[in-house]
C-alpha positions in Angstrom: -9.1 -1.1 -1.2 -6.7 -0.8 1.6 -4.6 2.4 1.6 -0.8 2.3 1.6 -0.8 5.7 3.3 -1.7 6.5 6.0 -1.5 3.3 8.1 -4.5 1.0 7.9 -4.1 -1.3 10.9 -6.0 -4.6 10.8 -8.9 -4.5 13.2 -8.1 -7.8 14.9 -4.4 -7.2 15.5 -3.4 -5.8 19.0 -1.3 -2.7 19.2 1.9 -2.3 21.1 1.9 0.6 23.6 4.4 3.2 22.6 6.4 2.8 25.8 6.9 -0.9 25.2 8.4 -0.7 21.7 11.9 -1.9 21.1 14.8 0.0 19.4 15.5 -2.6 16.7 19.2 -2.2 17.2 19.6 -5.9 16.6 18.7 -5.5 12.9 21.4 -4.8 10.3 21.2 -1.2 9.1 18.9 -1.0 6.0 17.0 2.0 4.6 13.2 1.9 4.3 13.2 1.5 0.5 15.5 -1.5 0.4 13.6 -3.1 3.3 10.4 -2.8 1.3 12.0 -4.4 -1.7 13.2 -7.3 0.5 9.7 -7.8 1.9 8.1 -7.7 -1.5 10.6 -10.3 -2.8 9.8 -12.7 0.1 6.0 -12.2 -0.5 6.6 -12.9 -4.3 8.4 -16.1 -3.5 5.6 -17.2 -1.3 3.0 -16.6 -4.0 1.4 -13.4 -2.7 -0.4 -11.2 -5.1 -2.0 -7.7 -4.9 0.3 -6.7 -2.1 -0.3 -3.4 -0.2 2.2 -2.3 2.4 0.5 0.2 4.7 2.3 2.6 7.0 2.5 6.3 8.1 5.5 6.9 5.8 4.4 9.1 2.9 5.0 7.4 -0.5 5.4 8.4 -4.1 3.3 7.4 -7.0 5.5 4.3 -7.5 4.7 3.1 -4.0 8.2 3.8 -2.6 8.8 6.3 0.2 10.1 9.8 -0.2 13.7 9.9 0.9 13.2 12.5 3.6 10.0 11.0 4.9 11.6 7.6 5.6 14.2 9.3 7.8 11.7 11.2 10.0 10.7 10.2 13.5 7.1 8.8 13.2 4.8 8.6 16.2 3.1 5.5 15.0 5.7 3.3 13.3 3.4 0.4 12.7 3.4 -1.5 9.4 0.6 -3.7 8.0 0.7 -5.8 4.8 -2.3 -7.0 2.9 -2.2 -9.5 0.1 -4.0 -12.4 -1.6 -2.6 -15.9 -1.8 -4.4 -18.6 -3.7 -7.4 -16.3 -4.0 -7.7 -15.7 -0.3 -7.1 -12.3 1.5 -4.5 -12.1 4.3 -3.2 -9.5 6.6 -0.1 -9.3 8.8 1.0 -6.4 11.0 3.9 -5.3 13.3 4.5 -2.4 15.6 6.8 -3.8 18.2 9.7 -1.5 17.1 10.2 2.2 17.2 11.0 2.7 13.5 8.9 1.6 10.5 11.9 0.0 8.7 12.5 -2.3 11.7 8.8 -3.4 11.7 9.2 -4.0 8.0 12.3 -6.1 8.6 10.5 -8.1 11.3 7.6 -8.9 8.9 10.2 -9.9 6.3 11.8 -12.4 8.7 8.3 -13.7 9.6 7.6 -14.4 5.9 11.0 -16.0 5.5 10.1 -18.3 8.5 6.8 -19.2 6.9 8.6 -20.1 3.7 11.0 -22.4 5.7 7.9 -24.0 7.2 6.6 -24.8 3.7 10.0 -26.1 2.7 10.5 -28.4 5.7 7.0 -29.0 7.0 5.1 -29.3 3.8 2.2 -27.4 2.3 -0.4 -28.6 4.7 1.6 -27.2 7.7 1.9 -23.8 5.9 -1.8 -23.6 5.2 -2.6 -24.4 8.8 -0.2 -21.6 9.9 -1.8 -19.2 7.5 -5.3 -19.6 8.9 -4.4 -17.2 11.6 -3.6 -14.5 9.1 -6.9 -14.6 7.2 -8.0 -11.0 6.7 -11.3 -10.0 8.3 -14.1 -8.6 6.3 -14.1 -4.9 5.7 -15.8 -3.0 8.5 -18.6 -1.7 6.3 -19.4 -5.3 5.2 -19.8 -6.8 8.6 -23.0 -7.7 10.3 -23.5 -6.5 13.9 -21.7 -8.8 16.3 -24.9 -9.6 18.1 -26.4 -10.9 14.9 -23.3 -12.9 14.0 -23.3 -14.6 17.5 -27.1 -15.2 17.4 -27.9 -12.8 20.2 -30.7 -10.2 20.5 -29.9 -7.1 18.4 -31.9 -4.8 20.7 -29.7 -5.3 23.8 -28.4 -2.1 25.4 -24.9 -1.1 24.2 -23.2 -2.0 27.5 -24.8 -4.8 29.4 -21.9 -6.2 31.3 -20.3 -9.5 32.1 -23.5 -11.7 31.8 -24.0 -10.8 28.1 -20.3 -11.2 27.4 -20.4 -14.7 28.9 -23.3 -15.5 26.7 -21.5 -14.1 23.7 -18.4 -16.3 24.5 -20.6 -19.4 24.8 -22.3 -18.7 21.5 -19.0 -18.1 19.8 -17.5 -21.4 21.0 -20.7 -23.3 19.9 -20.8 -21.7 16.5 -17.0 -22.0 15.9 -17.2 -25.8 16.1 -19.2 -25.9 12.9 -17.7 -22.8 11.3 -14.1 -24.0 11.5 -12.7 -25.2 8.1 -11.5 -28.4 9.6 -15.2 -29.2 10.5 -16.7 -28.4 7.1 -17.0 -24.7 7.6 -15.1 -21.9 5.8 -12.3 -19.4 6.5 -14.7 -16.6 5.8 -17.3 -17.7 8.3 -14.6 -18.3 10.9 -13.2 -14.8 10.3 -16.6 -13.3 10.7 -17.0 -15.1 14.1 -13.6 -14.0 15.2 -14.4 -10.4 14.3 -17.7 -10.5 16.1 -16.3 -11.9 19.4 -13.4 -9.4 19.3 -15.9 -6.5 18.9 -18.1 -7.9 21.7 -15.1 -8.1 24.0 -14.1 -4.6 23.2 -17.7 -3.2 23.6 -18.3 -5.1 26.8 -15.1 -4.2 28.5 -12.9 -7.3 28.0 -10.9 -6.6 24.9 
């Protein structure tokens, strides 16, 4: 179960360096609690269930933030949301702004945009867009990336560019069959995406 506090950042989502975060001054002033309510409403309208909003803002037993905590300066203002939609797990995250409420608001606007996509582009277009938000398997449930990509599991931990090139080639080959459009599954594709991301990180290209 993903924790609402402290922040549980999705493994496959890149982080924004602290020095590159924006002020969020373009957003209308909203407190953290009301912004959470707005996000939850957009998720509800989109059919999301079992929603967890994860951040470094301490929360009460009812899931809402303590009033003083929401006003503090937080070193890591990132926010991640986890939910299920039509039985599938999804994750979205945002840390481009200096305050958690602004990252919450950015996520809310993204969900609103997805709902507009469904309204004007049809359900198929929305489902295609959602493929990129499929949540990866929990770290403890993953197979080693070498095994997922069909490579020897006894390779040294850091073997350089040659092994990374082999991993990339295997990923592309396996992804052709694993992709849902080709008869594969979202789960298998998510496993491959997690494996290549871990390979790139370990071998110095992530």
